[in-house]
N, C-alpha and C positions, 0 to 999 in steps of 0.2 A: 436342549428341547427334547420332550418326550411325546411320541406320537403313537396312538392306538389305531390300527386299521381294523374295521369291522367288515367282515365279508360273510354275509348270511345266505349262503347257497352251497349246494353240493355239486354245482355244475363246474365244468372246466372250459372256459372260453376266454375271449379277449380281456374281459374285465378282471377275471381271476389271475390271468398272466400278468396284467399290469400291477396288481397288488403284490404279486410275488416279486416282480422286478423292482418295484418301489421299495419294498422292505430291504432288499439287498443294497440298493443305492443309498437309502437313508442310513443304514447301518455303517456302510463304508464311509459316510460323511460324519460319523460320530453321533448320530441321533439314536436315542434309546427308543426301541420299538417294541410294542406289544401287538400281537395278532389275536383278535377275538373272532372265532369262526366255528363253523360246524365241525364236529369231530370226524365226520365221514367225508368231508369235502377235499378237493384238490389242494386248497391252500393250507389245510392243517398238515397234510403229509409233507408238502413242500416247505412250509414254515419251520418244521422241526429240523430241517437241514441247515438252518441259519442260526445266528445267535439271538434271534428275537425271542422274547417271552411269548409263548404260545398258550392261550387259554381257549379251551374247546368246550362245546356244549352239545346236547342232543338237539338236532335240528327240529324234530317234531315236538319234543317236550317243551322247548322254549316258547312255542306258540301259545302255551297255556298261560304264560306270563305269571307264573307262580313265584312265591317268595324265594325259593331256592335259585331260580333263574335270575331274579333281580339281584340277589346277593352276589352271584357269580359275575354278572355284568358290571355291577357297581364296583366290585373289587378290581376288575380289569381296567375300568375307566378312571379309577381314583388317582392313579399316578400319572395320567396323561394330561399334557397341556392341550393337546388337540386330538379329537377323535374323528377319523375320516371314515364315513359310512357310505359305501356304495349303495345306491338306491335300487332295490329289487321289488318285484310285485308283493303286495300284501298277502298274508296268509290268514284269511278270515279277519279276526280283530287284531292280528299281530302285524306290526311293521317294524323293521329293524331300527330305522332312524327315530321313529316315535318312541319305541321302547328305550332306546339309548337316552333320548331327551328326558323321559320319565325318571330313569335311574340317576341322571345328572342332577335334575331338579330336586328329587326327593332326598338325595344325600347332600345337597348343597355344594356340589363339586364346582370347581372353577374351570373345568374342562370345556373347551370350545368345541361344539358339535359342527362338523363340516359334512353335510350330505354332498356326495359327489355323483354327478349324473351325466350321461351322454346323450340321452334322448328323452322325448316326451311320449308317454304311452297312455292310451285311453284307459281310464280307470285309476290312474295315479292321481293322488290328491295333493292339494297345496300343503297340507300339514306334513307330508313326507319330506318337504323341503324347508318350510318355515315352521319351526316347532310351535305348538300351542302353549308350551310351558315357557316360563320366563327365564330363559337361559341365553348365553351369548352364542351366536351361531353365524355361519357364513356358508353359502352354497358355491361349490365349484362346478362349473359347466365346462365340458371339454369340446363343445362346439358353440359357435356364435349363434346358430339357430336356437339351440336350447337355452342359452342365456337370455336371448331376446324374448323367447316364448314365456319363460318363467316370470319375467317382468311384466310383459304386456297382457298375457292371458291369465296367469295365476296370481298376479298382483304381489309377487314377492318384491320387497323394496330393492331398487337397483343397486344401492350401496351395500347390499348383502349378497350380491351375485357377481361372481368373477369368472372370466374366461381364461382357462389355461389349457392349451393344446397338449396332448400327451407326447407326441413325437415317436420316432423310431430309431433304431440303432444303425446309424449310417455306416459305421465300419463293418458291421456284421452283414448288413443287407446291401451288398455291392456285388454286382456280377463278377465272377472270378473264373476264368477259363480253367484254372487248376482244379476247380470243384466239379466241373461238368462231367468228367468220367465217373466220379462217385455218384453224381446225380442220376446218370443213366443206369447205374447198377441198382440204386434204390428205387427208381421209378421206370422200370422197363415198359416200353410202349411198342405197339405194332410197327413193323417196318413201314416207312413212308407216312407215318402219322403226321398230320398237320392241316391246319393250325392246331396246336395243342392248347386247349383251354384249361384253366385251373380254377377250381372252387375249393378254398380251404376254410374249414370251420365246422361248427357243430351241425349235424344233420337233424334239423328240427323245422317245424312248420313255418316259423317266421322267416327262415332263410330261403324257403321256397325253391329248393333244388329240383323239385319235381317240375317246376316251370322251366328251369334251365334244361332239363332233359327234353321237354317238349320243343324248346328252341333248337336243340341239337338235331332233333328229327327234321326240322325245317332246313337248317343250315346244311345238313348232309346232302340235300338235293343239288346244291351248287358246289359244295366242298366235300366230296365223298370221303376224304381222308381226315376230316375233322375228328378230334379225339378229346374227350373230357376227362381230366383227372379230378376225381372227388376225393379229397384228402381230409379225413377227420373221423368222427364217430358221433353217435347220438341216437335218439329214439326213432328217427325216421329211416334208419339205414335199411331195415328189412323191406319197408315199403318201396324205397328207391331201387333196391336190387330187383324187386318184383317188376317195377316199371321198365327197367333196363331190358329185362327178358321179354316182357310183354310187347315192347315197342321195337324189338329186334335191334337193340343197341349194344349188344355184347361186344361187337367189334369196334365200337366207337366210345365206350366208357370203361374206365378202370377205377376201381375203388382202392384206396390206400389208407392205412391207419393214421390216426392222429400222430403228429410229429412235434417234438419240441425243437426241431431244426428245420423250420420251413424254408430257409434259404436254399436248401438242396432241391426242394420242390420247385421253387421259382426258377432255378436254373433250367428246368425241363419245360417250363411254361412259356407260351408265346403271348397269351392274353389272359389276364385274370378277370374273372366274372363274378360279380356280386349280384345275386338275384333276389335279395331280401325284399319282403313286402311290408315289414313293420319292425319296430323296436330296434333301430340302429342309431348309433351316435356318430362316431367317427371310427369306422372299423379298422383295426390294426392291419388287417390283410391288405387294405388299400394303400396304407402308408408303406408297408413292407414291399409290396409289389412295385410301387413307384421308385422306392429307393433302389430296387434291383433293376431299374430301367425297363420294367415290363408294363406296357400300357394296360389300362383297365376299361371294362364296360361295367357300369354300375347303375342300379336303380337310384332314382332321385329321392333320397330319404334324409331328413334331419341335416347332419353336417356333411353328407357326401359331396354336395356341390362346392364345399369349401376347399376340397382337394382335387376333385374331378372337375376340372375346368373344361367345359364342353369344347371339343375339337382341339384342345391344347395339351391336356394331360390324359385325356380319355374321352369316353362318350357316356352320356346319361340317357336313361329311358325311364318311363313312368313305371312304378311298381305294378306287377301283375300283367303287363303287356307283353305277351310271349312273342307276338309278331315283331314288335319293336326291338325286343331283346335279340332275336335272331338276326334282324336286319343290321343292328349295330355291330354284331360280331362279324358279319360279312363285310361291312363297310370298313371297319378298322383294319381288316386283313387285306382288303383289296388295294388300298392306297399305301404302297410301301414307303414312299417318302414321308407321308403324313405320319405313318406308324413310327418311323425313326425320330421325327420331330417330337412326337408325344413321349417317346421313351426318354429323350434327353430333357424335355421340359419337366417331366415328373420327377426325375432325379434332382434337377435344379431347385424345384419347389421344396423338396424334402430338405435339401441342404440349407435353404434359406430360412424356413419357418418351422421345421419339424425335427430338429436334432434332439433326440431323446435325452442326451446328457444335459443339454441346456434346459430342457423342459423340466426334468426332475429338479434341477436347481431352482427353477421358478416356483415349483410346488413347495420346496423346503423354505424358500424365502417368504412365500405367502403365509405358510403355516406359522413361521417364526413371528411374522408381523402380527398375526392374529393373537398369538399367545401374549405378545407384548401389549396388545391393545385391550386385553381383558379388564373389565371393571374390577377394582380392588374389593 
């Protein structure tokens, strides 16, 4: 089987990390892999460290949909049985899955187009998922919420939408006392800090870390030692640093850079907090935290309730509700017995339903079945 991954972004986040890991897993399983991606993105740099065939393009120029871009994409897709295109926002008249569909149709390729998506975003159109061109396609949703929404609200035929959870690395994300000394070195915190909250990911508007900072201001009244670790990078970092200073949070918040080894960060964290207000699917940070037996507080978005079972593996609040966010942090820390039960239940859920090795195998099996089902 030959698979082409299309990753049309310069960002570095959970989706891009999944693509990177999938490439390595597929290669190890004997799958021939092509990566079609922006020349300046994270995946291009990382893909060159593997045996995958890496085809890059100018991220801005491709939006013109000119003949040079079409030839490049068509050549990259020509050898693929399946093309997996993660769905991103459209750029004016350009959308990656639509452009891929055009290339496949115009060249008469037998490539199966598989838009892969984690969430539903206002402004996303049905044609991002169900091609307008007459080609063989299938949509993979990584949350049940997204699968059901695509069928019920977008009208994508149910037999063309399949749910496959992504999973996490259970062996890697397991609390390890031997790692804790190194974690303290990498993530030095003030003496007596606690509870330690962790927010890992891109610093951008949809992640709403500014609302989490507001919640910390509130929580600090009852828990003066509360400390927030903000781990990552992104366009909102300068603004967030300004708010930390403005709200007198310098003793309660520490910034740490993006890490490719988040397991060390989780060793230092008591509660993982996801404060996002939009555009989430099934965030890797929640899966990794639960695998590490670290309970979570999360906003109720898309697939988050599929892993954050209220009162069992963590607590859920409505997006944008700062008061509820702060209250949930206080509650999860106040009841130590419930906290321990949530930690154990989160790990058990990951072991049962979200083992990344098994899930990658399910992706490969599904793609192979699609390739076999192509019309002659």
